[in-house]
C-alpha positions in Angstrom: -104.8 63.9 -99.4 -104.6 65.2 -102.9 -103.7 68.8 -103.9 -106.5 70.9 -105.5 -106.9 70.3 -109.3 -105.6 73.8 -110.2 -102.5 73.3 -108.1 -101.9 69.8 -109.6 -102.2 71.2 -113.1 -99.8 74.0 -112.4 -97.3 71.7 -110.8 -97.6 69.4 -113.8 -96.5 72.2 -116.1 -93.4 72.9 -113.9 -92.5 69.2 -113.8 -92.1 69.2 -117.6 -89.0 71.3 -117.1 -85.6 69.6 -117.0 -84.7 68.6 -113.4 -81.6 70.3 -111.9 -80.3 66.8 -111.5 -81.8 63.3 -112.0 -84.3 62.3 -109.3 -84.4 65.7 -107.7 -87.7 67.4 -106.8 -86.5 70.8 -108.1 -87.1 71.2 -111.8 -85.6 74.1 -113.8 -89.1 75.6 -114.0 -89.6 75.5 -110.3 -86.0 76.9 -109.7 -86.8 79.8 -112.1 -90.1 80.5 -110.2 -88.3 80.6 -106.9 -85.7 83.0 -108.4 -88.4 85.3 -109.9 -90.4 85.3 -106.7 -87.4 86.2 -104.6 -86.4 89.0 -107.0 -89.9 90.5 -107.0 -90.2 90.4 -103.2 -86.8 91.7 -102.3 -87.1 94.5 -104.9 -89.7 96.1 -102.6 -87.0 96.7 -100.0 -84.7 98.5 -102.4 -86.9 100.7 -104.6 -86.3 103.7 -102.3 -82.5 103.5 -102.3 -81.8 105.3 -105.6 -84.5 107.9 -104.8 -83.2 109.0 -101.5 -82.4 112.6 -102.7 -85.9 112.9 -104.3 -87.7 111.5 -101.3 -85.7 113.7 -98.9 -86.7 116.8 -100.9 -90.4 115.7 -101.0 -90.5 115.4 -97.2 -88.2 118.4 -96.5 -85.4 116.3 -94.9 -81.6 116.5 -95.4 -80.4 113.9 -97.8 -77.9 112.4 -95.3 -80.9 111.6 -93.0 -82.2 109.2 -95.6 -79.3 106.9 -95.2 -81.0 105.9 -91.9 -84.2 105.1 -93.8 -82.3 102.3 -95.5 -81.0 101.2 -92.1 -84.6 101.1 -90.7 -85.8 99.0 -93.7 -82.9 96.5 -93.3 -83.5 96.3 -89.5 -87.1 95.4 -90.3 -85.8 92.8 -92.7 -83.5 91.4 -90.0 -86.3 91.4 -87.4 -88.4 89.3 -89.8 -85.6 86.8 -90.1 -85.4 86.4 -86.3 -89.2 86.4 -85.5 -90.7 84.8 -88.6 -88.3 82.7 -90.7 -87.7 80.1 -87.9 -91.4 79.2 -88.2 -90.5 77.7 -91.6 -89.1 74.6 -89.8 -92.4 73.9 -88.0 -95.3 75.2 -90.1 -96.6 75.0 -93.6 -94.1 77.2 -95.5 -96.5 77.8 -98.4 -99.1 79.3 -96.1 -96.5 81.4 -94.3 -95.1 82.9 -97.5 -98.6 83.8 -98.8 -99.6 85.5 -95.5 -96.4 87.5 -95.5 -97.0 88.6 -99.1 -100.5 89.8 -98.1 -99.1 92.0 -95.3 -96.3 93.1 -97.7 -98.8 94.4 -100.2 -100.6 96.4 -97.4 -97.3 97.9 -96.3 -96.6 99.0 -99.9 -100.0 100.7 -99.8 -99.0 102.6 -96.7 -95.9 103.9 -98.6 -97.9 105.0 -101.6 -100.4 107.1 -99.5 -97.9 108.2 -96.8 -98.7 111.8 -95.8 -95.4 112.5 -94.0 -91.9 111.1 -93.5 -92.8 109.2 -90.3 -95.6 107.2 -91.9 -93.4 106.6 -95.0 -90.5 105.3 -92.7 -93.0 103.0 -90.8 -94.2 101.6 -94.1 -90.7 100.9 -95.3 -89.9 99.1 -92.1 -93.0 96.9 -92.4 -92.1 96.2 -96.0 -88.7 95.1 -94.8 -90.2 92.9 -92.1 -92.6 91.0 -94.4 -90.0 90.7 -97.2 -88.4 88.0 -95.1 -90.5 85.5 -97.1 -87.6 85.3 -99.6 -85.6 83.6 -96.9 -88.3 81.0 -96.4 -88.3 80.3 -100.2 -84.5 79.8 -100.4 -84.3 76.9 -97.9 -87.4 75.5 -99.4 -85.6 75.4 -102.8 -82.5 73.9 -101.1 -84.6 71.1 -99.5 -86.2 70.3 -102.8 -82.9 70.1 -104.7 -80.7 67.0 -104.9 -77.7 67.3 -102.5 -75.2 66.9 -105.3 -76.6 70.0 -107.1 -77.8 72.0 -104.1 -75.1 74.7 -104.5 -76.1 75.3 -108.1 -79.8 75.4 -107.1 -79.1 78.0 -104.4 -77.0 79.9 -106.9 -79.9 80.1 -109.4 -82.3 81.3 -106.7 -79.8 83.8 -105.3 -79.2 85.1 -108.8 -82.9 86.1 -108.9 -82.6 87.7 -105.5 -79.6 89.8 -106.4 -81.1 90.8 -109.8 -84.2 91.9 -107.8 -82.0 94.1 -105.5 -80.1 95.6 -108.5 -82.9 95.9 -111.1 -85.0 97.6 -108.4 -82.7 100.6 -108.6 -82.9 100.8 -112.4 -86.7 100.5 -112.6 -87.2 102.8 -109.6 -85.0 105.5 -111.1 -86.9 105.5 -114.4 -90.4 105.3 -113.0 -89.7 108.1 -110.5 -88.2 110.3 -113.3 -91.4 110.0 -115.4 -94.2 109.4 -112.9 -92.9 110.4 -109.5 -91.4 108.4 -106.7 -94.7 107.0 -105.4 -95.5 105.4 -108.7 -92.9 102.6 -108.3 -94.4 101.5 -105.1 -97.9 101.3 -106.7 -96.4 99.2 -109.5 -94.8 97.0 -106.8 -98.2 96.2 -105.4 -99.3 94.8 -108.7 -96.2 92.7 -109.1 -96.4 91.3 -105.6 -100.1 90.4 -106.0 -99.2 88.6 -109.3 -96.4 86.6 -107.8 -98.6 85.7 -104.8 -101.2 84.2 -107.1 -98.6 82.1 -109.0 -97.0 80.9 -105.7 -100.4 79.9 -104.3 -101.0 77.8 -107.4 -97.7 75.9 -107.5 -95.9 75.8 -104.1 -95.9 72.4 -102.4 -97.2 72.3 -98.8 -94.0 70.8 -97.5 -90.3 70.7 -98.4 -90.1 67.1 -99.5 -89.7 66.2 -103.3 -92.9 66.9 -105.2 -93.4 63.2 -105.8 -94.2 62.8 -102.1 -96.7 65.7 -101.8 -99.7 63.4 -101.3 -98.2 61.9 -98.1 -98.0 65.1 -96.1 -99.3 65.0 -92.6 -100.8 68.2 -91.0 -98.4 70.5 -89.3 -98.7 70.7 -85.5 -100.0 74.1 -84.4 -97.3 76.4 -83.0 -98.2 77.4 -79.4 -96.6 80.3 -77.6 -94.4 77.9 -75.6 -93.2 76.1 -78.8 -92.5 79.4 -80.5 -90.4 80.6 -77.5 -88.4 77.4 -77.6 -88.0 77.7 -81.3 -86.5 81.2 -80.9 -84.3 80.0 -78.0 -82.9 77.3 -80.3 -81.3 80.0 -82.5 -78.9 80.8 -79.7 -78.2 77.1 -79.3 -77.4 76.8 -83.0 -74.9 79.7 -82.8 -73.3 78.3 -79.7 -72.9 74.8 -81.0 -72.2 75.4 -84.7 -68.9 77.3 -85.1 -69.1 76.9 -88.9 -72.4 78.8 -88.8 -70.9 81.6 -86.7 -67.9 81.9 -89.1 -70.1 82.1 -92.1 -72.4 84.6 -90.4 -69.4 86.9 -89.8 -68.3 86.6 -93.4 -71.9 87.5 -94.5 -72.3 90.4 -92.1 -69.0 92.0 -93.2 -69.7 91.4 -96.9 -73.2 93.0 -96.9 -71.9 95.9 -94.8 -69.5 96.6 -97.7 -72.4 96.3 -100.2 -74.6 98.7 -98.2 -71.8 101.2 -97.6 -71.2 101.6 -101.3 -74.8 101.4 -102.7 -76.1 103.9 -100.1 -73.1 106.2 -100.6 -73.5 106.0 -104.4 -76.8 107.9 -104.3 -75.1 110.8 -102.5 -72.1 111.0 -104.8 -73.9 110.5 -108.1 -76.5 113.2 -107.3 -73.8 115.9 -106.7 -70.9 117.3 -108.7 -69.0 116.2 -110.7 -71.8 113.8 -111.7 -75.1 115.6 -110.9 -77.2 112.6 -112.1 -81.0 112.6 -111.9 -83.1 109.7 -110.6 -83.2 107.9 -113.9 -79.4 108.1 -114.4 -78.7 107.0 -110.8 -81.1 104.0 -111.3 -79.4 103.1 -114.5 -76.1 102.7 -112.7 -77.6 99.6 -111.2 -76.9 97.9 -114.6 -73.3 97.7 -113.4 -74.3 95.7 -110.4 -76.4 93.3 -112.4 -73.2 91.8 -113.9 -72.2 90.8 -110.4 -75.1 88.4 -110.4 -73.1 86.2 -112.8 -70.9 85.3 -109.8 -73.8 83.3 -108.4 -73.5 80.2 -110.7 -69.7 79.8 -110.5 -69.8 80.3 -106.7 -72.4 77.5 -106.3 -70.4 75.2 -108.6 -67.2 75.8 -106.7 -68.9 74.8 -103.5 -70.4 71.6 -105.2 -66.8 70.8 -106.2 -65.5 71.2 -102.6 -63.7 74.5 -103.1 -65.7 76.7 -100.8 -62.8 77.7 -98.6 -60.6 78.9 -101.5 -63.6 80.7 -103.0 -64.3 82.5 -99.8 -60.7 83.8 -99.6 -60.8 84.9 -103.2 -64.1 86.7 -102.9 -63.0 88.5 -99.7 -59.8 89.7 -101.5 -62.0 90.9 -104.4 -64.0 93.1 -101.9 -60.8 94.7 -100.7 -59.5 95.4 -104.2 -62.8 96.9 -105.2 -62.5 99.7 -102.6 -59.0 100.6 -103.8 -60.7 101.4 -107.2 -63.8 102.9 -105.7 -61.7 105.5 -103.8 -60.8 107.1 -107.1 -64.4 106.9 -108.3 -65.4 110.2 -106.8 -63.9 111.9 -109.9 -63.5 109.0 -112.4 -66.6 107.2 -113.8 -64.5 104.2 -115.2 -63.0 103.6 -111.7 -66.4 103.8 -110.1 -67.9 101.3 -112.6 -65.1 98.8 -112.3 -65.0 99.1 -108.5 -68.7 98.6 -108.2 -68.6 95.6 -110.5 -65.9 93.9 -108.4 -67.8 94.8 -105.2 -70.9 93.0 -106.4 -69.0 90.0 -107.7 -67.3 89.7 -104.3 -70.4 90.1 -102.2 -72.6 87.8 -104.2 -70.0 85.1 -104.6 -69.3 85.1 -100.9 -73.0 85.0 -100.1 -73.6 82.0 -102.3 -70.6 80.2 -100.9 -71.9 80.9 -97.3 -75.4 79.7 -98.0 -74.3 76.5 -99.8 -72.1 75.6 -96.8 -74.6 76.3 -94.0 -77.3 74.3 -95.7 -75.2 71.2 -95.2 -74.9 71.7 -91.4 -78.3 70.3 -90.4 -81.1 69.4 -92.8 -83.8 69.5 -90.1 -83.0 73.1 -89.1 -82.5 74.9 -92.4 -85.0 77.7 -91.7 -83.4 78.4 -88.3 -79.9 78.2 -89.7 -81.0 80.7 -92.4 -82.4 82.9 -89.7 -79.2 83.0 -87.7 -77.1 83.7 -90.8 -79.3 86.3 -92.4 -80.0 88.1 -89.2 -76.3 88.6 -88.9 -76.1 89.4 -92.7 -78.7 92.2 -92.6 -77.5 93.6 -89.3 -74.2 94.0 -91.1 -76.2 95.7 -93.9 -77.8 98.1 -91.5 -74.4 98.9 -90.0 -73.1 99.6 -93.5 -76.0 101.9 -94.4 -75.7 104.0 -91.3 -71.9 104.1 -91.6 -72.3 105.4 -95.2 -74.4 108.4 -94.1 -72.1 109.3 -91.2 -68.9 108.8 -93.3 -70.2 110.8 -96.2 -71.3 113.7 -93.9 -67.8 113.7 -92.3 -65.4 113.0 -95.2 -67.4 112.7 -98.4 -67.0 109.8 -100.8 -63.4 109.0 -99.6 -64.8 108.5 -96.1 -67.4 106.0 -97.5 -64.6 104.1 -99.2 -62.4 104.1 -96.1 -65.2 102.6 -94.1 -65.9 100.0 -96.7 -62.2 99.2 -97.1 -61.9 98.6 -93.3 -64.9 96.2 -93.4 -63.5 94.3 -96.4 -60.0 94.1 -94.8 -61.6 92.7 -91.7 -63.4 90.0 -93.7 -60.1 89.0 -95.3 -58.3 88.9 -91.9 -61.0 86.7 -90.5 -60.6 84.2 -93.4 -56.8 84.2 -92.9 -57.3 83.6 -89.2 -59.8 80.7 -89.9 -57.1 78.9 -91.9 -55.2 78.3 -88.6 -58.3 76.7 -87.1 -58.9 74.5 -90.2 -62.1 73.5 -92.0 -62.0 69.9 -90.6 -61.9 71.2 -87.0 -64.8 73.5 -87.6 -66.8 70.8 -89.3 -65.9 68.3 -86.6 -67.1 70.6 -83.8 -70.4 71.1 -85.7 -70.9 67.4 -86.1 -70.1 66.7 -82.4 -72.6 69.3 -81.3 -75.4 67.3 -82.9 -74.5 64.0 -81.3 
């Protein structure tokens, strides 16, 4: 069965790009498309974050309450991982991604026209839920990539994802400053529709190398019984794959650190001694963009077999960042350097985690991604809610204390894992599949 002419032509253009590695199905053009798509989609989740003070004023809510809005959005994101992403192992991923994007656009429309805070919050949660399509695209890219360059491929796509998270803050701040906070979500609708059209043209209907696309057999329909078994298999994965559990703990703690800081930054930057407006708060996201540069080195370190050392180094970087951030309440240079180190540590650890877990079981990558990222964003939700509570109790120093405790825990977990040993963890994972 041949692909439609328009899809074959679009894929031919992408194939002209230089492959990530010889004989791989993932060209540089396709990797760039995955990165851009992930950035555009995940940005929808984070547009509200630098605008919390403005949105709170628009709906007559205390600004500290809006920290829980970020938590709701991330809980929606995590729910999407658990309920939707596992389907990527048993259905056509292309169709699943496109349907999620359609609902995502509708949810953005709810936000644009929301008459009150409750409708706005519901729209944000639905945006989070349907933005889980990014986590279907990432294992899709990993499956297309050659095993020897899989870490680098994941690094490229994750760079796009992180840039989407961070650039969302910059763009949202400036758009809100000049056109109001609702305008950025209207623009997001256009961007999401555009990326959906491109993906519909070029995405393969399976996760095999593109040269095998004409040999795809139809995917078996998912019945309620199969779906229930699919979700139940997530618990089995976590029970039988200790390496996945360990990497999920690292991820949850790292993203909790990230969410604590980036939620708390909105509070501290909007008040004395800074007193920044929406555009200035959004511009602060440029600092975080530099952290995306950690994605490529982290992926290469894993490809070279240094994932364990890289994990310890990135966890230590997180802890150091909070020592600097603690002085950032009154010092802009410390705030900038601390935020930069935070983003390097979080992104580097995330890339190392994903590159490792994709090697656990090639037949269950979507479910492995689900288990890992559900933990990851539950950690993010914990961090966002902790930021609001800590800031209300102790201000910026309280936020940094909460983040430092999370970073310290991540480092202690890594130190403890050294006594278990990488070979033992990997051996247990292999034995569980026999």
